N, C-alpha and C positions, 0 to 999 in steps of 0.2 A: 445545425451542423454539430456533429459529435467531435469531441476532443480525441486526439490519438490516445491509445491505451496508456502509454507511458506517462503522458501528461495527466490523464484522468486519474491515475493512481495517486499522484501528488495532490490533485484537487480533492480527491476523496479523503486523504489524510488531513488536509487543511480544514475541511468542513466537518470532520468527525470529532465529536466531543469525547476525548479520552483516547485510550489506546485501542489498537485493532490488530488482528492477525492477518496473515496473508490469505488464509482460507476465507475469512470474513470479507476481505476486500474483493477477492475473486468472485465470491458469491454475489455480492451487491453490484459490482461492476458488470458481471456477467449478464445480469438482467437487462442492462442497457445495450449490450452488444450480443444479441442472440446469434448463435452459430459461429461466433468468432473464436478461432482456435487459440489466439494469443491471450485469451482471458483465463487460461488454465492456471491452477494454483502454482505450478512449477514456474511458469513465465512471470507471474505476479511476484513470486519470491525473488526472482532474478532482478526485476525492476526495483523492488524494495531494497535489495542489497546494494544496488548502484546508488540509490538515493541516500542510503546510510553511509556509503563510502565518500560521498561529497558533502555530507553534513546536513542534508535536508530532512532526513528522518533519523531516529535513533531507536535502539532496542530499549524498551521500558521495563520488560519483565521476561525472564528466561526461566523455564520450568520443564519438568518431565511429566508426561501424562501417565496413565495407568499401565500402558504398554511400553513405557520407557522411550517414547518418541519425544523429541525436542519440540517444545512449544515456545514460540517467541512472539511477544506483543510489541508493537511499534507505536511510536507517536511522532508527531511533527515537531521539528525544532523551530527556534526563532528565525533561523535562516530560511527554512522552508516556508514559514508564514510570510516572510518578506516577499516571496515570489507570487503571492496571491494576486497582486495587482497586474502581474504579467500574463495571467491566465484569462483568456477571453470568456 
């Protein structure tokens, strides 16, 4: 049984060593959910922002790339790690 996309994003963050971007998470999770439209970068960014808002994730690095696009790296917080036991 696959986890719902929203929960899989948190699971990905918990098991990821270090920080990650929304693009990276969408790419990795997308391989597990082929053809699923909710695994788009835009949707993953929304999910990550919600987790940041409730303290499960936090922005660890904010930068601009060569084309002046905002690049944000995220990492899981201790509150997010505490939820690991609740993920099947």
